[in-house]
N, C-alpha and C positions, 0 to 999 in steps of 0.2 A: 371359824370352822377349819378343821384339819384338812390338808390336801389329801385326796385319795389316790394312791398309786396301785393300779392293777398290773400284775405281772403274769404274762402268759408263758407257761413253761416252768416246770419245777425242777430243772436240772441245775448244773453248776452256776451258770450265769444268772438264772432266775432267783435262786436262793441267795446268791451273793447280793443281788439287787435288793432283795427283801431285808437282808441284814442291815444294809446301808440305809435303806428308806426308813426302817423302824428307828434306827439310831437318829435320823434327822427329823423325827417327829411326824412322819406320814402315817396315815391310816392305810394299811397294806392288805391286799388280797391276792393270793397266788392261785392260778387256775391252770390245770394241765389236762389235756384231753386223753392222755395216756396215763400210765401209772407213775407215781412219784416214788423214787427209791427210798427205802427205810431210813437211810442215813440223812436224807434231806428232810423227810417228815419229822425226824427227831429234832433237827435244827429249827424248823418252823414252829414246832411245839414249844421249844425252849424260849424262843423270842416272842412267843404269843402272837403269831401271825395266822390268820384264818386261811385255809386252803381247801381246794377240792381237786379230785382226780376223776378221770373217766368221762368228763363232760365239761362244757363251758356254760355256766349259768349267766345268760345275758343280763338278767336283772341286777347281777352283782358286778357286771363288767362295764355296762354302758353308762354307769354313773361315775366313772373315773375322771379325775382331773387330767391324768396322763396314763399311757399304757407303755410298759416295757415288754417288748416281744422277744422271745427266743429266736436266734438266727435261723433255726430250722423251720420256722413257720413262714410259708410264702406270703407275700403282700396281697396275693390275689384271692386268698380264701374268704368266703362270705363274711365271717366274723370280723376280719380286719377291715374289709370294705365298709361294713356297718359301723364299726368304731369310728372310722374316718368321716363317714357321712354325718355322724353325730358331732363332728367338730373336735374330736379328741385326738391329741397328738400321739403318734406311735413312734417310740424311739428304741434304740438298742441299749443294752446294759452298759456298754462302753460309754455311750453318750451320757447316760445318767451318772455314772461314776465320775466322769471327767469334770463334772460341776463341783466336785468336793475335794479335788486335789490340785496342788500347785506344782506337782512333779514335772520334770522334763520328760517328754515322751519320745521314744524311738519306736516308730510304727513300721511294720514290714508287711507288704502284700505282694501278690503275684500268684500265678497258677501253680507254681512248683517251687520248692526250696524254702518256703516260709518258715517251717518248723525248725529245720536245721540252722538257718541263718539267725533266727530269733534266739535259739539256744546258744549259738556261737557268740552272738553279741552280748547276751546275758553273762555267759562264762567270762568274757573279757572284762566287763564292767565289775563283775563280782570279784575277779582276781585282783583288781586294782584297789578293792576295798570300798567301792561306792555302795551307797544304800539303795539297792536296786531290786525291783520285783519283775517277775515274768508272768505275763497274763495274755488275755485274748482268747485264742483257740487252744491255749496250753496252760497247764498249772492251775492254781486257784484263780477264781474270777477277779477281775480288776476291782469290782465293787466291794467284794469281801476284803481284799487287801487294803483298799482305801479306808474301809470302816474299822478294821481291826489293827492294822499296822502300816500306816501310810508311808510311802517311800519318797526318796528324792528323785529317783529315776524309775521309769517303767519301760521294759521292752515288750511290745505288743505284737503278737501275730494276728493280723487282721484279714478276715475273709471278706469277700464281696458282700455276703449277707450282713455282716456286722457293719460294714461301711454304708450300706443302704440305709441303716437306721441312725446315722450320725450326721449332725447338722452344724452344731456350734463347736464341736470337739476339734482341737488343733493338735497336729503332730509336729513336734519340733524338728526331728530328723526322720524324714520319710524315705523308705526304700521300696522301689518297684523293681522286682526281680525279673519278671517276664509276664506276658499275657498271651495265653493260648486258649483255644476253645474249651470250656468246662462249664458245668452247671447250666447249659443253655436252656434246659427245660424251665429254669426259673426266670429266664430273660426273653420270653417270647421267641425262643430259638434264634435270637439276633445277637451275633457276636459283639456288635458295636454297643449294645446295651450292657453286656457283661463288662466290656472294657471300660465303659463310662463309670461303672460302679467302682472299679479299681482306682480310677483317678480321683475319686472322692477323698482319698487319703491326703491329697494336696490342698483341699479346700481350707480356707482360713489361714493359710500360711502367709508370712510376711517375708520381706527381703532378708530378715535376720535368721530365717529357718533354712533347712538344708534338704535337697532332693538328691538321693543316691540312686542311680538307675542304670539299667543295662542298655548300653549303646548298641549292642548287637541285636536287640529285639526290635524288629521293624515297627511294630505297633506302638511300643513305648517311645521309640525315637521320634516317630512322626507326630505323636500327640504332644510331645514336649517341645516341638517346634512352635507350638501354640504359645504365644507370649503371655497368656493370662496367668500362667503359674509364676509366682513371685520368688520362690525359694532359690537359694544359691545351688547351682547344679554341679554334681560330681558324677560323671559317667564312668562306667567300667566296661572293659572289652577284652576278649581273648584274641580278637582279630586285628585291632588297630591300636596305635598309640593314642592315648587320650590326654587332654590337659585338665588339670585340677580334678583328677580321679585316679582310676587304677587300670593297669593293663599287664599283659604278659609279653616279655621279650626274651626269646630263646628259653632258657630254663629258669628265668627269674620272674617273680611276682613283684611288680613295682607300683607303689602308691605315691602319687605326687600331688599333695594338696597344700594350698596356701604357701607355696614356695618351699615346702619341706618334703624331703625324700625319705621313703622307706622301701627297703628291698629285702626279699628273702627267696631262697631256692624253692621252687614248687615241689621238689622231692621231699622237702621237710614238712609239708602240710599234713596234718592229721587226716584230712579228708581228700581222697584221691578221686580222679574222674573229672571229665571236662565240666560237668554241671557244678561240681564242688569248687572249682576254681572261681566260678561266679559268686557262690555263697561266701567263700573266704575273702574275696576282694571286697564285697559289699560290707561285710563285718569289719574288715580292716580299715576301710575308708571311714566308717562310723567312729572307730577308735581314734583315727588321726584327727577327724573333725572335732572330737572331744578333747584333743590334745593329750591323749594317753601316751605314756612312755613307750618308745619303740620296743623295748625289751618285753613289756607286758603283751603287746600285740603279737610279737613273734612267738612268745611262749604259749599264748592262748590258741593261736592257729596251729601250733605244733602238738599240744597235749589234749586237745578237745576230744571227748568221747561222743560219738554220734547217738542220735535218738533211736530208741527201740523201733523196730518195724520199718526202718528206712535203710535199705541196703545193708542189713545186719547179717553178718556171717554167723550161721547157727552152728555149723560143725562140718567135719569132713568124714565121710564113710567110704572106705576102700578107695581113697583118692578122688572121690566125687565131693565137690564143695556145695553145700546147701546155703542159699541166701534168702533171707526173709525181707521182702520189700512190700509187705502188705499195705503200707501207707500209700503206695502208688495207686491212687483211685481214678486216674485219668490217663489218657493216651500219652500225653507229653511226659508225665512222670516216668512212664514205662519206657519211652524212647530213651531217656537219660540212663535208665537202668541197663537196658540192652546195650547201649553205647559204651557202658563202663567195663564190659568184659571182653577179653580177647579169646578166651577158650570157647569151645562149642557149648551152646546153652540148650538145656531142656527147660522150656518156659511153661510155667503154670499161670494161666490167665483166665479171667472171666468173673462173672457176678452180675450185678445190676448195671446194665449199660445206660449211660447218661447221654445218649445221642452220639456215641463214639464214631469217629471216622478213622478206621485203621490204616488208611492209605499211607499215612506218613511213616508207618512202621514197616512197610513192605520190603524196602531195600535192606534195612537192618536185619529183618527176620530171614530174608533170603541168604544174607551173608553169614549170620552168626547162630541161627537157631536150627538145631537138628531135629527137634521133636516138640510138639505142643500138647500139654494136658489142659483141657478146659474144665475149670472148676466153677460150675454154675448150673442153674436150672434150665436156662435156655442158651445153648451154645451155637445156634445155627449161624449167627452173624460172624462168629469167629471162624467157623469152618469155611464159610463162604469167602471171607477175606483172605485166608491163607492157604486154601487148597491149591496144590500145584507148586507152592513155594517150599512146603515142608512135607516130607514123606509121611511121617506119622503124626496124626492128630487124634487124640483119644479123649473120652469124657470121664469125669469123676464127679461124685456128688458129696464126698466128704474129704476133709483134709488128709485123712489117713489113706484113702484110695488114691488121691492125687499124688501124694509122696511115694507110695508104693509103685504106682505106674511110672512116675518120673525116674525112680531108682532103677526100674527094670529097663528103661529106655536109655540109661546112661552108662558110661564106662569111665574108667580112671582118667582124670584130667578134665572131665566135663564139669560144668556148673549147672546145678538145678536152681532156677530162679523163680521164686513166687513174686510176680509183679503184675497184679491182676488187671490194671487199667480200668477197673470198674469198682463201683461201690459193693458193699459186702452183704447187704440186707436180705438177699434171697436165702442164704444158707447160714449166715452168722449174725451175731448181735451188732458187730461193728468191725472196723479193720483190725483193732487190737485183738479181738476174739479170733479172727481169722489167722492173724500172725501167731498167736499163742497155740492154736490148734496145729498149725503147720510145724512149729518148733517141737511140740509134743510128739507129733508123728515122726519127725526126723530122729528124735532121741530114741524112739521105739524100734528103729531099724536094726 
């Protein structure tokens, strides 16, 4: 009898899993409580996979051999609990796809900087001519790539939700960029639970694998004092000299691994700002660990084009610079953004608050922010956090209103920064939609 794979969620990862499962001879059923996009329905129809939307038919789910769950579905929803009570294993699409590839895996996790670092590492491996795919939270799903055009290397951006559903999967080169409070609503509001999820990226590693990590992050550093992690360690820091890793000395970025030295001027880096020094060092260390030529690493760190919606300069109107950082969906991301600008900032912030503590932003806001525009349905918490620190705090319910208000509060030499520190679902489809609407509004000025 065929094994039956039930896939919950008909988005990129779910449909990718369906393509691979069908190819491997599974009986496949896809179930989505919301709507499945037409482009995905078309794929499911082409590969002759049964699907449903708008509900979950338990009679067709509880007879599964195994369930692949979308990262967006919490482990605590009644259906997932019932599936587990029935002794059915629930895994992520990454875990499923990993069974069918022998590729070398570079996995990147952290609260912030994952996308940029993943794209930078991919750019580097691609430039040297390696057969490499980019997947995880970015690009085509890993399962789809494994099914249709398997690679020798994959660079994976891995969220805590994906890592929660991974058990046997092994990451050859693991990067842990930072761990700060985020998504605590999914982890019983316990930071230690969220942090533990991030460290799942190191499970199954052996002494032949690599751990690239931020020495300046106290949570990461303390956890890695735990001797249970077997991979070879490569710390990076902008505060202290490290051995077998990366650090900053005066104006130089220095990577010293396996007794080999690589240096370049930080002024040459394509990505500027303190947080991007970390991203560049992490990617550079991965390049050196893989023994890529120094020229390729230098060139990659110099000519990289950053991801859309991440500190993306949209344009300049009457000397006012507009920056789209819609991808900053947590407080720590926004801290990095505010820290990146020396000119006075008019800050557009707000959306769906994930249990944010704005206290860590107070000093930066006091020093650098001249006005705040709240873009969300419920802005009370933002008003409360920053009243007295900023003279002008106004509300807006559309991207157009927010941009117009910010423009009127700005003068030549200022920066208008959309860095919401919140999810986007109250007013927008997702952070991309929010970023696109912001850009459209800026261009309409």
